[in-house]
mmCIF file as gemmi writes it, N, C-alpha and C atoms, coordinates in Angstrom:
data_model
loop_
_atom_site.group_PDB
_atom_site.id
_atom_site.type_symbol
_atom_site.label_atom_id
_atom_site.label_alt_id
_atom_site.label_comp_id
_atom_site.label_asym_id
_atom_site.label_entity_id
_atom_site.label_seq_id
_atom_site.pdbx_PDB_ins_code
_atom_site.Cartn_x
_atom_site.Cartn_y
_atom_site.Cartn_z
_atom_site.occupancy
_atom_site.B_iso_or_equiv
_atom_site.pdbx_formal_charge
_atom_site.auth_seq_id
_atom_site.auth_asym_id
_atom_site.pdbx_PDB_model_num
ATOM 1 N N . MET Axp A 1 ? 82.854 88.764 115.702 1 0 ? 1 A 1
ATOM 2 C CA . MET Axp A 1 ? 84.273 88.509 115.981 1 0 ? 1 A 1
ATOM 3 C C . MET Axp A 1 ? 85.182 89.35 115.141 1 0 ? 1 A 1
ATOM 4 N N . MET Axp A 2 ? 86.142 90.002 115.811 1 0 ? 2 A 1
ATOM 5 C CA . MET Axp A 2 ? 87.048 90.864 115.055 1 0 ? 2 A 1
ATOM 6 C C . MET Axp A 2 ? 88.37 90.077 114.841 1 0 ? 2 A 1
ATOM 7 N N . TRP Axp A 3 ? 88.859 90.204 113.641 1 0 ? 3 A 1
ATOM 8 C CA . TRP Axp A 3 ? 90.192 89.47 113.342 1 0 ? 3 A 1
ATOM 9 C C . TRP Axp A 3 ? 91.336 90.466 113.588 1 0 ? 3 A 1
ATOM 10 N N . ARG Axp A 4 ? 92.302 89.982 114.266 1 0 ? 4 A 1
ATOM 11 C CA . ARG Axp A 4 ? 93.525 90.757 114.549 1 0 ? 4 A 1
ATOM 12 C C . ARG Axp A 4 ? 94.723 89.954 114.033 1 0 ? 4 A 1
ATOM 13 N N . SER Axp A 5 ? 95.648 90.66 113.38 1 0 ? 5 A 1
ATOM 14 C CA . SER Axp A 5 ? 96.806 89.892 112.967 1 0 ? 5 A 1
ATOM 15 C C . SER Axp A 5 ? 97.735 89.625 114.143 1 0 ? 5 A 1
ATOM 16 N N . GLU Axp A 6 ? 98.518 88.579 114.032 1 0 ? 6 A 1
ATOM 17 C CA . GLU Axp A 6 ? 99.398 88.172 115.136 1 0 ? 6 A 1
ATOM 18 C C . GLU Axp A 6 ? 100.577 89.171 115.143 1 0 ? 6 A 1
ATOM 19 N N . PRO Axp A 7 ? 101.114 89.506 116.288 1 0 ? 7 A 1
ATOM 20 C CA . PRO Axp A 7 ? 102.278 90.341 116.386 1 0 ? 7 A 1
ATOM 21 C C . PRO Axp A 7 ? 103.503 89.681 115.651 1 0 ? 7 A 1
ATOM 22 N N . HIS Axp A 8 ? 104.38 90.494 115.176 1 0 ? 8 A 1
ATOM 23 C CA . HIS Axp A 8 ? 105.537 89.986 114.497 1 0 ? 8 A 1
ATOM 24 C C . HIS Axp A 8 ? 106.269 89.008 115.419 1 0 ? 8 A 1
ATOM 25 N N . GLU Axp A 9 ? 106.668 87.954 114.912 1 0 ? 9 A 1
ATOM 26 C CA . GLU Axp A 9 ? 107.404 86.937 115.75 1 0 ? 9 A 1
ATOM 27 C C . GLU Axp A 9 ? 108.744 87.495 116.187 1 0 ? 9 A 1
ATOM 28 N N . PRO Axp A 10 ? 109.156 87.169 117.431 1 0 ? 10 A 1
ATOM 29 C CA . PRO Axp A 10 ? 110.418 87.753 117.907 1 0 ? 10 A 1
ATOM 30 C C . PRO Axp A 10 ? 111.62 87.489 117.034 1 0 ? 10 A 1
ATOM 31 N N . ALA Axp A 11 ? 111.7 86.333 116.374 1 0 ? 11 A 1
ATOM 32 C CA . ALA Axp A 11 ? 112.932 85.98 115.553 1 0 ? 11 A 1
ATOM 33 C C . ALA Axp A 11 ? 112.974 86.994 114.377 1 0 ? 11 A 1
ATOM 34 N N . ARG Axp A 12 ? 111.839 87.336 113.821 1 0 ? 12 A 1
ATOM 35 C CA . ARG Axp A 12 ? 111.851 88.253 112.711 1 0 ? 12 A 1
ATOM 36 C C . ARG Axp A 12 ? 112.28 89.682 113.137 1 0 ? 12 A 1
ATOM 37 N N . ALA Axp A 13 ? 111.799 90.068 114.314 1 0 ? 13 A 1
ATOM 38 C CA . ALA Axp A 13 ? 112.148 91.391 114.832 1 0 ? 13 A 1
ATOM 39 C C . ALA Axp A 13 ? 113.626 91.408 115.213 1 0 ? 13 A 1
ATOM 40 N N . GLU Axp A 14 ? 114.18 90.272 115.767 1 0 ? 14 A 1
ATOM 41 C CA . GLU Axp A 14 ? 115.596 90.269 116.165 1 0 ? 14 A 1
ATOM 42 C C . GLU Axp A 14 ? 116.459 90.321 114.926 1 0 ? 14 A 1
ATOM 43 N N . ALA Axp A 15 ? 116.018 89.657 113.834 1 0 ? 15 A 1
ATOM 44 C CA . ALA Axp A 15 ? 116.835 89.778 112.555 1 0 ? 15 A 1
ATOM 45 C C . ALA Axp A 15 ? 116.85 91.156 112.053 1 0 ? 15 A 1
ATOM 46 N N . TRP Axp A 16 ? 115.696 91.842 112.065 1 0 ? 16 A 1
ATOM 47 C CA . TRP Axp A 16 ? 115.591 93.178 111.601 1 0 ? 16 A 1
ATOM 48 C C . TRP Axp A 16 ? 116.518 94.073 112.436 1 0 ? 16 A 1
ATOM 49 N N . LEU Axp A 17 ? 116.459 93.92 113.751 1 0 ? 17 A 1
ATOM 50 C CA . LEU Axp A 17 ? 117.293 94.759 114.657 1 0 ? 17 A 1
ATOM 51 C C . LEU Axp A 17 ? 118.749 94.511 114.431 1 0 ? 17 A 1
ATOM 52 N N . SER Axp A 18 ? 119.192 93.268 114.332 1 0 ? 18 A 1
ATOM 53 C CA . SER Axp A 18 ? 120.567 92.981 114.031 1 0 ? 18 A 1
ATOM 54 C C . SER Axp A 18 ? 121.072 93.57 112.779 1 0 ? 18 A 1
ATOM 55 N N . GLU Axp A 19 ? 120.237 93.532 111.699 1 0 ? 19 A 1
ATOM 56 C CA . GLU Axp A 19 ? 120.622 94.124 110.433 1 0 ? 19 A 1
ATOM 57 C C . GLU Axp A 19 ? 120.755 95.663 110.578 1 0 ? 19 A 1
ATOM 58 N N . ALA Axp A 20 ? 119.752 96.237 111.245 1 0 ? 20 A 1
ATOM 59 C CA . ALA Axp A 20 ? 119.803 97.71 111.439 1 0 ? 20 A 1
ATOM 60 C C . ALA Axp A 20 ? 121.049 98.198 112.191 1 0 ? 20 A 1
ATOM 61 N N . LEU Axp A 21 ? 121.49 97.397 113.112 1 0 ? 21 A 1
ATOM 62 C CA . LEU Axp A 21 ? 122.638 97.776 113.973 1 0 ? 21 A 1
ATOM 63 C C . LEU Axp A 21 ? 123.99 97.473 113.391 1 0 ? 21 A 1
ATOM 64 N N . ALA Axp A 22 ? 124.008 96.492 112.411 1 0 ? 22 A 1
ATOM 65 C CA . ALA Axp A 22 ? 125.291 95.911 111.944 1 0 ? 22 A 1
ATOM 66 C C . ALA Axp A 22 ? 126.261 96.97 111.421 1 0 ? 22 A 1
ATOM 67 N N . GLY Axp A 23 ? 125.789 97.848 110.547 1 0 ? 23 A 1
ATOM 68 C CA . GLY Axp A 23 ? 126.738 98.911 110.043 1 0 ? 23 A 1
ATOM 69 C C . GLY Axp A 23 ? 127.274 99.81 111.126 1 0 ? 23 A 1
ATOM 70 N N . TRP Axp A 24 ? 126.411 100.162 112.111 1 0 ? 24 A 1
ATOM 71 C CA . TRP Axp A 24 ? 126.855 100.981 113.22 1 0 ? 24 A 1
ATOM 72 C C . TRP Axp A 24 ? 127.873 100.332 114.085 1 0 ? 24 A 1
ATOM 73 N N . GLN Axp A 25 ? 127.661 99.017 114.331 1 0 ? 25 A 1
ATOM 74 C CA . GLN Axp A 25 ? 128.616 98.318 115.123 1 0 ? 25 A 1
ATOM 75 C C . GLN Axp A 25 ? 129.976 98.211 114.465 1 0 ? 25 A 1
ATOM 76 N N . GLU Axp A 26 ? 129.979 98.095 113.121 1 0 ? 26 A 1
ATOM 77 C CA . GLU Axp A 26 ? 131.246 97.974 112.434 1 0 ? 26 A 1
ATOM 78 C C . GLU Axp A 26 ? 131.916 99.358 112.426 1 0 ? 26 A 1
ATOM 79 N N . LYS Axp A 27 ? 131.172 100.413 112.341 1 0 ? 27 A 1
ATOM 80 C CA . LYS Axp A 27 ? 131.71 101.765 112.348 1 0 ? 27 A 1
ATOM 81 C C . LYS Axp A 27 ? 132.243 102.183 113.676 1 0 ? 27 A 1
ATOM 82 N N . PHE Axp A 28 ? 131.549 101.74 114.757 1 0 ? 28 A 1
ATOM 83 C CA . PHE Axp A 28 ? 131.917 102.117 116.142 1 0 ? 28 A 1
ATOM 84 C C . PHE Axp A 28 ? 132.048 100.874 117.017 1 0 ? 28 A 1
ATOM 85 N N . PRO Axp A 29 ? 133.073 99.994 116.791 1 0 ? 29 A 1
ATOM 86 C CA . PRO Axp A 29 ? 133.175 98.77 117.511 1 0 ? 29 A 1
ATOM 87 C C . PRO Axp A 29 ? 133.508 98.943 119.006 1 0 ? 29 A 1
ATOM 88 N N . GLU Axp A 30 ? 133.899 100.089 119.41 1 0 ? 30 A 1
ATOM 89 C CA . GLU Axp A 30 ? 134.228 100.333 120.852 1 0 ? 30 A 1
ATOM 90 C C . GLU Axp A 30 ? 132.918 100.612 121.654 1 0 ? 30 A 1
ATOM 91 N N . VAL Axp A 31 ? 131.804 100.816 120.998 1 0 ? 31 A 1
ATOM 92 C CA . VAL Axp A 31 ? 130.545 101.115 121.667 1 0 ? 31 A 1
ATOM 93 C C . VAL Axp A 31 ? 129.807 99.785 121.975 1 0 ? 31 A 1
ATOM 94 N N . ILE Axp A 32 ? 129.597 99.516 123.19 1 0 ? 32 A 1
ATOM 95 C CA . ILE Axp A 32 ? 128.853 98.3 123.553 1 0 ? 32 A 1
ATOM 96 C C . ILE Axp A 32 ? 127.369 98.521 123.515 1 0 ? 32 A 1
ATOM 97 N N . VAL Axp A 33 ? 126.717 97.684 122.673 1 0 ? 33 A 1
ATOM 98 C CA . VAL Axp A 33 ? 125.277 97.85 122.469 1 0 ? 33 A 1
ATOM 99 C C . VAL Axp A 33 ? 124.503 96.636 123.055 1 0 ? 33 A 1
ATOM 100 N N . HIS Axp A 34 ? 123.525 96.851 123.821 1 0 ? 34 A 1
ATOM 101 C CA . HIS Axp A 34 ? 122.668 95.772 124.335 1 0 ? 34 A 1
ATOM 102 C C . HIS Axp A 34 ? 121.325 95.992 123.68 1 0 ? 34 A 1
ATOM 103 N N . SER Axp A 35 ? 120.98 95.073 122.744 1 0 ? 35 A 1
ATOM 104 C CA . SER Axp A 35 ? 119.772 95.183 122.037 1 0 ? 35 A 1
ATOM 105 C C . SER Axp A 35 ? 118.823 94.021 122.539 1 0 ? 35 A 1
ATOM 106 N N . ALA Axp A 36 ? 117.556 94.391 122.507 1 0 ? 36 A 1
ATOM 107 C CA . ALA Axp A 36 ? 116.555 93.358 122.95 1 0 ? 36 A 1
ATOM 108 C C . ALA Axp A 36 ? 115.231 93.53 122.253 1 0 ? 36 A 1
ATOM 109 N N . VAL Axp A 37 ? 114.575 92.513 121.985 1 0 ? 37 A 1
ATOM 110 C CA . VAL Axp A 37 ? 113.192 92.569 121.428 1 0 ? 37 A 1
ATOM 111 C C . VAL Axp A 37 ? 112.297 92.142 122.634 1 0 ? 37 A 1
ATOM 112 N N . ILE Axp A 38 ? 111.397 93.071 122.955 1 0 ? 38 A 1
ATOM 113 C CA . ILE Axp A 38 ? 110.593 92.899 124.165 1 0 ? 38 A 1
ATOM 114 C C . ILE Axp A 38 ? 109.093 92.96 123.772 1 0 ? 38 A 1
ATOM 115 N N . ARG Axp A 39 ? 108.28 92.062 124.237 1 0 ? 39 A 1
ATOM 116 C CA . ARG Axp A 39 ? 106.819 92.131 123.903 1 0 ? 39 A 1
ATOM 117 C C . ARG Axp A 39 ? 106.173 92.82 125.177 1 0 ? 39 A 1
ATOM 118 N N . ASP Axp A 40 ? 106.076 94.138 125.009 1 0 ? 40 A 1
ATOM 119 C CA . ASP Axp A 40 ? 105.48 94.948 126.086 1 0 ? 40 A 1
ATOM 120 C C . ASP Axp A 40 ? 105.068 96.245 125.478 1 0 ? 40 A 1
ATOM 121 N N . HIS Axp A 41 ? 104.315 97.07 126.142 1 0 ? 41 A 1
ATOM 122 C CA . HIS Axp A 41 ? 104.039 98.45 125.707 1 0 ? 41 A 1
ATOM 123 C C . HIS Axp A 41 ? 105.41 99.092 125.478 1 0 ? 41 A 1
ATOM 124 N N . PRO Axp A 42 ? 105.609 99.827 124.46 1 0 ? 42 A 1
ATOM 125 C CA . PRO Axp A 42 ? 106.85 100.478 124.179 1 0 ? 42 A 1
ATOM 126 C C . PRO Axp A 42 ? 107.421 101.261 125.384 1 0 ? 42 A 1
ATOM 127 N N . THR Axp A 43 ? 106.67 102.132 126.027 1 0 ? 43 A 1
ATOM 128 C CA . THR Axp A 43 ? 107.148 102.952 127.102 1 0 ? 43 A 1
ATOM 129 C C . THR Axp A 43 ? 107.547 102.089 128.265 1 0 ? 43 A 1
ATOM 130 N N . ALA Axp A 44 ? 106.661 101.142 128.622 1 0 ? 44 A 1
ATOM 131 C CA . ALA Axp A 44 ? 106.932 100.271 129.773 1 0 ? 44 A 1
ATOM 132 C C . ALA Axp A 44 ? 108.14 99.417 129.587 1 0 ? 44 A 1
ATOM 133 N N . GLY Axp A 45 ? 108.266 98.893 128.344 1 0 ? 45 A 1
ATOM 134 C CA . GLY Axp A 45 ? 109.421 98.031 128.071 1 0 ? 45 A 1
ATOM 135 C C . GLY Axp A 45 ? 110.77 98.792 128.112 1 0 ? 45 A 1
ATOM 136 N N . LEU Axp A 46 ? 110.812 99.961 127.576 1 0 ? 46 A 1
ATOM 137 C CA . LEU Axp A 46 ? 111.99 100.75 127.562 1 0 ? 46 A 1
ATOM 138 C C . LEU Axp A 46 ? 112.321 101.234 128.942 1 0 ? 46 A 1
ATOM 139 N N . ILE Axp A 47 ? 111.385 101.622 129.723 1 0 ? 47 A 1
ATOM 140 C CA . ILE Axp A 47 ? 111.629 101.986 131.121 1 0 ? 47 A 1
ATOM 141 C C . ILE Axp A 47 ? 112.207 100.875 131.894 1 0 ? 47 A 1
ATOM 142 N N . SER Axp A 48 ? 111.611 99.67 131.697 1 0 ? 48 A 1
ATOM 143 C CA . SER Axp A 48 ? 112.115 98.48 132.427 1 0 ? 48 A 1
ATOM 144 C C . SER Axp A 48 ? 113.585 98.209 132 1 0 ? 48 A 1
ATOM 145 N N . GLU Axp A 49 ? 113.856 98.336 130.736 1 0 ? 49 A 1
ATOM 146 C CA . GLU Axp A 49 ? 115.213 98.052 130.248 1 0 ? 49 A 1
ATOM 147 C C . GLU Axp A 49 ? 116.222 99.109 130.737 1 0 ? 49 A 1
ATOM 148 N N . SER Axp A 50 ? 115.767 100.257 131.057 1 0 ? 50 A 1
ATOM 149 C CA . SER Axp A 50 ? 116.669 101.364 131.455 1 0 ? 50 A 1
ATOM 150 C C . SER Axp A 50 ? 117.273 101.085 132.801 1 0 ? 50 A 1
ATOM 151 N N . LEU Axp A 51 ? 116.741 100.173 133.575 1 0 ? 51 A 1
ATOM 152 C CA . LEU Axp A 51 ? 117.173 99.886 134.917 1 0 ? 51 A 1
ATOM 153 C C . LEU Axp A 51 ? 118.61 99.397 134.96 1 0 ? 51 A 1
ATOM 154 N N . ASN Axp A 52 ? 119.061 98.704 133.928 1 0 ? 52 A 1
ATOM 155 C CA . ASN Axp A 52 ? 120.417 98.155 133.864 1 0 ? 52 A 1
ATOM 156 C C . ASN Axp A 52 ? 121.3 98.748 132.832 1 0 ? 52 A 1
ATOM 157 N N . GLN Axp A 53 ? 120.97 99.934 132.353 1 0 ? 53 A 1
ATOM 158 C CA . GLN Axp A 53 ? 121.757 100.514 131.235 1 0 ? 53 A 1
ATOM 159 C C . GLN Axp A 53 ? 122.424 101.833 131.68 1 0 ? 53 A 1
ATOM 160 N N . ASP Axp A 54 ? 123.425 102.225 130.937 1 0 ? 54 A 1
ATOM 161 C CA . ASP Axp A 54 ? 124.115 103.491 131.164 1 0 ? 54 A 1
ATOM 162 C C . ASP Axp A 54 ? 123.484 104.636 130.299 1 0 ? 54 A 1
ATOM 163 N N . LEU Axp A 55 ? 122.896 104.273 129.163 1 0 ? 55 A 1
ATOM 164 C CA . LEU Axp A 55 ? 122.248 105.253 128.284 1 0 ? 55 A 1
ATOM 165 C C . LEU Axp A 55 ? 121.195 104.513 127.48 1 0 ? 55 A 1
ATOM 166 N N . LEU Axp A 56 ? 120 105.164 127.363 1 0 ? 56 A 1
ATOM 167 C CA . LEU Axp A 56 ? 118.94 104.613 126.567 1 0 ? 56 A 1
ATOM 168 C C . LEU Axp A 56 ? 118.73 105.548 125.41 1 0 ? 56 A 1
ATOM 169 N N . ILE Axp A 57 ? 118.748 105.112 124.167 1 0 ? 57 A 1
ATOM 170 C CA . ILE Axp A 57 ? 118.565 105.87 122.994 1 0 ? 57 A 1
ATOM 171 C C . ILE Axp A 57 ? 117.252 105.498 122.381 1 0 ? 57 A 1
ATOM 172 N N . VAL Axp A 58 ? 116.398 106.5 122.167 1 0 ? 58 A 1
ATOM 173 C CA . VAL Axp A 58 ? 115.042 106.346 121.591 1 0 ? 58 A 1
ATOM 174 C C . VAL Axp A 58 ? 114.979 107.135 120.319 1 0 ? 58 A 1
ATOM 175 N N . GLY Axp A 59 ? 114.39 106.551 119.286 1 0 ? 59 A 1
ATOM 176 C CA . GLY Axp A 59 ? 114.158 107.287 118.049 1 0 ? 59 A 1
ATOM 177 C C . GLY Axp A 59 ? 112.806 108.071 118.121 1 0 ? 59 A 1
ATOM 178 N N . SER Axp A 60 ? 112.751 109.152 117.393 1 0 ? 60 A 1
ATOM 179 C CA . SER Axp A 60 ? 111.495 109.972 117.309 1 0 ? 60 A 1
ATOM 180 C C . SER Axp A 60 ? 111.212 110.345 115.844 1 0 ? 60 A 1
ATOM 181 N N . HIS Axp A 61 ? 109.927 110.163 115.485 1 0 ? 61 A 1
ATOM 182 C CA . HIS Axp A 61 ? 109.568 110.628 114.165 1 0 ? 61 A 1
ATOM 183 C C . HIS Axp A 61 ? 109.227 112.06 114.036 1 0 ? 61 A 1
ATOM 184 N N . GLY Axp A 62 ? 108.966 112.715 115.166 1 0 ? 62 A 1
ATOM 185 C CA . GLY Axp A 62 ? 108.662 114.155 115.12 1 0 ? 62 A 1
ATOM 186 C C . GLY Axp A 62 ? 107.362 114.424 114.29 1 0 ? 62 A 1
ATOM 187 N N . GLN Axp A 63 ? 106.421 113.531 114.335 1 0 ? 63 A 1
ATOM 188 C CA . GLN Axp A 63 ? 105.239 113.708 113.518 1 0 ? 63 A 1
ATOM 189 C C . GLN Axp A 63 ? 104.234 114.736 114.062 1 0 ? 63 A 1
ATOM 190 N N . HIS Axp A 64 ? 104.429 115.208 115.244 1 0 ? 64 A 1
ATOM 191 C CA . HIS Axp A 64 ? 103.537 116.14 115.831 1 0 ? 64 A 1
ATOM 192 C C . HIS Axp A 64 ? 104.013 117.576 115.854 1 0 ? 64 A 1
ATOM 193 N N . ALA Axp A 65 ? 104.92 117.883 114.985 1 0 ? 65 A 1
ATOM 194 C CA . ALA Axp A 65 ? 105.497 119.24 114.986 1 0 ? 65 A 1
ATOM 195 C C . ALA Axp A 65 ? 104.443 120.384 114.811 1 0 ? 65 A 1
ATOM 196 N N . TRP Axp A 66 ? 103.381 120.099 114.163 1 0 ? 66 A 1
ATOM 197 C CA . TRP Axp A 66 ? 102.358 121.146 113.934 1 0 ? 66 A 1
ATOM 198 C C . TRP Axp A 66 ? 101.638 121.467 115.237 1 0 ? 66 A 1
ATOM 199 N N . THR Axp A 67 ? 101.702 120.584 116.199 1 0 ? 67 A 1
ATOM 200 C CA . THR Axp A 67 ? 101.009 120.862 117.515 1 0 ? 67 A 1
ATOM 201 C C . THR Axp A 67 ? 101.969 121.485 118.495 1 0 ? 67 A 1
ATOM 202 N N . GLY Axp A 68 ? 103.278 121.56 118.126 1 0 ? 68 A 1
ATOM 203 C CA . GLY Axp A 68 ? 104.302 122.03 119.004 1 0 ? 68 A 1
ATOM 204 C C . GLY Axp A 68 ? 104.842 120.984 119.947 1 0 ? 68 A 1
ATOM 205 N N . THR Axp A 69 ? 104.391 119.679 119.731 1 0 ? 69 A 1
ATOM 206 C CA . THR Axp A 69 ? 104.884 118.617 120.468 1 0 ? 69 A 1
ATOM 207 C C . THR Axp A 69 ? 105.857 117.827 119.579 1 0 ? 69 A 1
ATOM 208 N N . LEU Axp A 70 ? 107.128 118.023 119.741 1 0 ? 70 A 1
ATOM 209 C CA . LEU Axp A 70 ? 108.11 117.354 118.856 1 0 ? 70 A 1
ATOM 210 C C . LEU Axp A 70 ? 108.395 115.923 119.303 1 0 ? 70 A 1
ATOM 211 N N . LEU Axp A 71 ? 107.967 115.588 120.549 1 0 ? 71 A 1
ATOM 212 C CA . LEU Axp A 71 ? 108.26 114.186 120.988 1 0 ? 71 A 1
ATOM 213 C C . LEU Axp A 71 ? 106.904 113.476 121.118 1 0 ? 71 A 1
ATOM 214 N N . GLY Axp A 72 ? 106.863 112.196 120.772 1 0 ? 72 A 1
ATOM 215 C CA . GLY Axp A 72 ? 105.681 111.415 120.961 1 0 ? 72 A 1
ATOM 216 C C . GLY Axp A 72 ? 105.549 110.903 122.442 1 0 ? 72 A 1
ATOM 217 N N . SER Axp A 73 ? 104.476 110.193 122.7 1 0 ? 73 A 1
ATOM 218 C CA . SER Axp A 73 ? 104.196 109.704 124.034 1 0 ? 73 A 1
ATOM 219 C C . SER Axp A 73 ? 105.261 108.765 124.549 1 0 ? 73 A 1
ATOM 220 N N . VAL Axp A 74 ? 105.87 107.953 123.694 1 0 ? 74 A 1
ATOM 221 C CA . VAL Axp A 74 ? 106.892 107.034 124.14 1 0 ? 74 A 1
ATOM 222 C C . VAL Axp A 74 ? 108.14 107.791 124.496 1 0 ? 74 A 1
ATOM 223 N N . SER Axp A 75 ? 108.621 108.699 123.669 1 0 ? 75 A 1
ATOM 224 C CA . SER Axp A 75 ? 109.774 109.521 123.995 1 0 ? 75 A 1
ATOM 225 C C . SER Axp A 75 ? 109.588 110.305 125.302 1 0 ? 75 A 1
ATOM 226 N N . GLN Axp A 76 ? 108.411 110.922 125.428 1 0 ? 76 A 1
ATOM 227 C CA . GLN Axp A 76 ? 108.124 111.735 126.663 1 0 ? 76 A 1
ATOM 228 C C . GLN Axp A 76 ? 108.139 110.806 127.91 1 0 ? 76 A 1
ATOM 229 N N . GLY Axp A 77 ? 107.469 109.648 127.761 1 0 ? 77 A 1
ATOM 230 C CA . GLY Axp A 77 ? 107.404 108.7 128.896 1 0 ? 77 A 1
ATOM 231 C C . GLY Axp A 77 ? 108.814 108.221 129.32 1 0 ? 77 A 1
ATOM 232 N N . VAL Axp A 78 ? 109.633 107.966 128.316 1 0 ? 78 A 1
ATOM 233 C CA . VAL Axp A 78 ? 110.97 107.481 128.641 1 0 ? 78 A 1
ATOM 234 C C . VAL Axp A 78 ? 111.846 108.608 129.293 1 0 ? 78 A 1
ATOM 235 N N . LEU Axp A 79 ? 111.711 109.818 128.767 1 0 ? 79 A 1
ATOM 236 C CA . LEU Axp A 79 ? 112.514 110.93 129.323 1 0 ? 79 A 1
ATOM 237 C C . LEU Axp A 79 ? 112.009 111.233 130.786 1 0 ? 79 A 1
ATOM 238 N N . HIS Axp A 80 ? 110.803 111.016 131.085 1 0 ? 80 A 1
ATOM 239 C CA . HIS Axp A 80 ? 110.264 111.324 132.412 1 0 ? 80 A 1
ATOM 240 C C . HIS Axp A 80 ? 110.507 110.18 133.438 1 0 ? 80 A 1
ATOM 241 N N . HIS Axp A 81 ? 110.63 108.933 132.934 1 0 ? 81 A 1
ATOM 242 C CA . HIS Axp A 81 ? 110.657 107.811 133.936 1 0 ? 81 A 1
ATOM 243 C C . HIS Axp A 81 ? 111.836 106.843 133.773 1 0 ? 81 A 1
ATOM 244 N N . ALA Axp A 82 ? 112.706 107.047 132.815 1 0 ? 82 A 1
ATOM 245 C CA . ALA Axp A 82 ? 113.88 106.143 132.656 1 0 ? 82 A 1
ATOM 246 C C . ALA Axp A 82 ? 114.754 106.242 133.896 1 0 ? 82 A 1
ATOM 247 N N . SER Axp A 83 ? 115.459 105.105 134.159 1 0 ? 83 A 1
ATOM 248 C CA . SER Axp A 83 ? 116.314 105.078 135.34 1 0 ? 83 A 1
ATOM 249 C C . SER Axp A 83 ? 117.781 105.39 134.968 1 0 ? 83 A 1
ATOM 250 N N . CYS Axp A 84 ? 117.983 105.724 133.731 1 0 ? 84 A 1
ATOM 251 C CA . CYS Axp A 84 ? 119.317 106.145 133.272 1 0 ? 84 A 1
ATOM 252 C C . CYS Axp A 84 ? 119.18 107.332 132.344 1 0 ? 84 A 1
ATOM 253 N N . PRO Axp A 85 ? 120.304 107.987 131.887 1 0 ? 85 A 1
ATOM 254 C CA . PRO Axp A 85 ? 120.145 109.06 130.991 1 0 ? 85 A 1
ATOM 255 C C . PRO Axp A 85 ? 119.5 108.512 129.69 1 0 ? 85 A 1
ATOM 256 N N . ALA Axp A 86 ? 118.693 109.38 128.991 1 0 ? 86 A 1
ATOM 257 C CA . ALA Axp A 86 ? 118.023 108.979 127.818 1 0 ? 86 A 1
ATOM 258 C C . ALA Axp A 86 ? 118.283 110.039 126.721 1 0 ? 86 A 1
ATOM 259 N N . ALA Axp A 87 ? 118.525 109.591 125.523 1 0 ? 87 A 1
ATOM 260 C CA . ALA Axp A 87 ? 118.627 110.525 124.361 1 0 ? 87 A 1
ATOM 261 C C . ALA Axp A 87 ? 117.566 110.204 123.372 1 0 ? 87 A 1
ATOM 262 N N . VAL Axp A 88 ? 116.975 111.261 122.853 1 0 ? 88 A 1
ATOM 263 C CA . VAL Axp A 88 ? 115.935 111.114 121.81 1 0 ? 88 A 1
ATOM 264 C C . VAL Axp A 88 ? 116.567 111.579 120.504 1 0 ? 88 A 1
ATOM 265 N N . VAL Axp A 89 ? 116.594 110.673 119.548 1 0 ? 89 A 1
ATOM 266 C CA . VAL Axp A 89 ? 117.254 110.935 118.239 1 0 ? 89 A 1
ATOM 267 C C . VAL Axp A 89 ? 116.182 111.036 117.16 1 0 ? 89 A 1
ATOM 268 N N . PRO Axp A 90 ? 116.094 112.152 116.466 1 0 ? 90 A 1
ATOM 269 C CA . PRO Axp A 90 ? 115.095 112.25 115.414 1 0 ? 90 A 1
ATOM 270 C C . PRO Axp A 90 ? 115.408 111.265 114.283 1 0 ? 90 A 1
ATOM 271 N N . ALA Axp A 91 ? 114.337 110.813 113.635 1 0 ? 91 A 1
ATOM 272 C CA . ALA Axp A 91 ? 114.473 109.909 112.435 1 0 ? 91 A 1
ATOM 273 C C . ALA Axp A 91 ? 115.059 110.701 111.303 1 0 ? 91 A 1
ATOM 274 N N . SER Axp A 92 ? 115.829 110.058 110.504 1 0 ? 92 A 1
ATOM 275 C CA . SER Axp A 92 ? 116.426 110.678 109.323 1 0 ? 92 A 1
ATOM 276 C C . SER Axp A 92 ? 115.331 111.13 108.348 1 0 ? 92 A 1
ATOM 277 N N . THR Axp A 93 ? 115.463 112.269 107.756 1 0 ? 93 A 1
ATOM 278 C CA . THR Axp A 93 ? 114.515 112.709 106.74 1 0 ? 93 A 1
ATOM 279 C C . THR Axp A 93 ? 115.009 112.378 105.346 1 0 ? 93 A 1
ATOM 280 N N . ASP Axp A 94 ? 116.067 111.68 105.192 1 0 ? 94 A 1
ATOM 281 C CA . ASP Axp A 94 ? 116.631 111.331 103.868 1 0 ? 94 A 1
ATOM 282 C C . ASP Axp A 94 ? 115.746 110.4 103.114 1 0 ? 94 A 1
């Protein structure tokens, strides 16, 4: 029998997300943000959420630069299948 850790509980993820967005919401209060914690495959969940949005923003670590692929599978999947415009934002290197 293989032991697997339980996924992070939604409340913990929601708290982290709220904290991560707080400074940006204070800086740009006119921007309406719809955030959600979804238990699904990242690509499928983001594509599903794109149905009712004006813009979907996805982060990218750019870890595959050595292969010439600057976007990961989630970013590529979202760009190809989202129902709204999508922006891929590279992670900060600071």
